[in-house]
N, C-alpha and C positions, 0 to 999 in steps of 0.2 A: 397503600401499606408502606409504612416507613421502613427504610433499611433493606428493602427487597431488591432494588435496582442497583447494580454496580455503578460506581461513579465513572468508570472508564468505558462504559458502553455508549456508543454513538450510533445514530441512525445514518446509514450510508445508502446512497442511491447513485450508482455509477454505471454507465453503459459500457459494454465491451468496446474495445477500440485500440488505437495506437498507444502503446505503453507510455510513451513520453507525455502524451496528453492526459491519459486516464490517471497516471500516477500523480500528476499535478493536481487533478481534481481530488484525488484521494487525500493529498496533503492538506488541501483547503478544508475538506469535510472533517478530517481527523484533527486539524489544528496542530500539525507538526511540520517541521522543516524537513524537506526531502532533497537528497542529493542525487542527481541523475546525470549520467553521461549520455546526452541526447544522441550522439553519433552511434554509440554502442547499442542502444535500445531501439533505434529507428527500425520500423518494420515489424516489431514484435507486437502481437495482439494479446491484450489481457482479457480476462473474463469479466462479465458484468456481475455486480453485487447489489443486493437490495436487502435491507433489514437492519436490525439493531444488534450490534456486536462490538467487541473490542477492536481497536485499530489494528492490532496484530492479526487477529482472526480475519478481518476484512482484507488486509494486505495479502495474507497467505492464500485466501480464496481467489483474489484477483490474479495472482502470479502463478497459481497452480498449473503445472505442466508447461510453463513458458520457458524454463531454463533460468529465469531471473532469480537471484538470491538477494537477501537483504542483511544489513547489519544495523542494529539499533544501539545508539549511544545511550547508556542508562542515565548519565548525568544530564544531558541536554534534551533527551528524547528525540533527537534528530535521527532520521533513517536514511541510510545510503543504500541504493539499489544498483545492481550491476549484473553482468553475466560472469560465471565462474572463470577464473583465469586459466587459459590453456597452457599446458606445460610443453 
């Protein structure tokens, strides 16, 4: 059926694991540039994801309850991930 599938839905298949590694896999599968502070995210575990969804839905599922936040640049579509700044 034409017009039923959203253009921005992608099939993701990413295992849970170290955020630095899994977020790089996410970037490849999503076709986006991702900015990661590897030292900051070392040791944090993301959730596994499997299925067809938008890249932001996939990212939000992966980082749910990890403390990781993201900022997406609307012009370049690049995504920066980090931990919230402590005051």
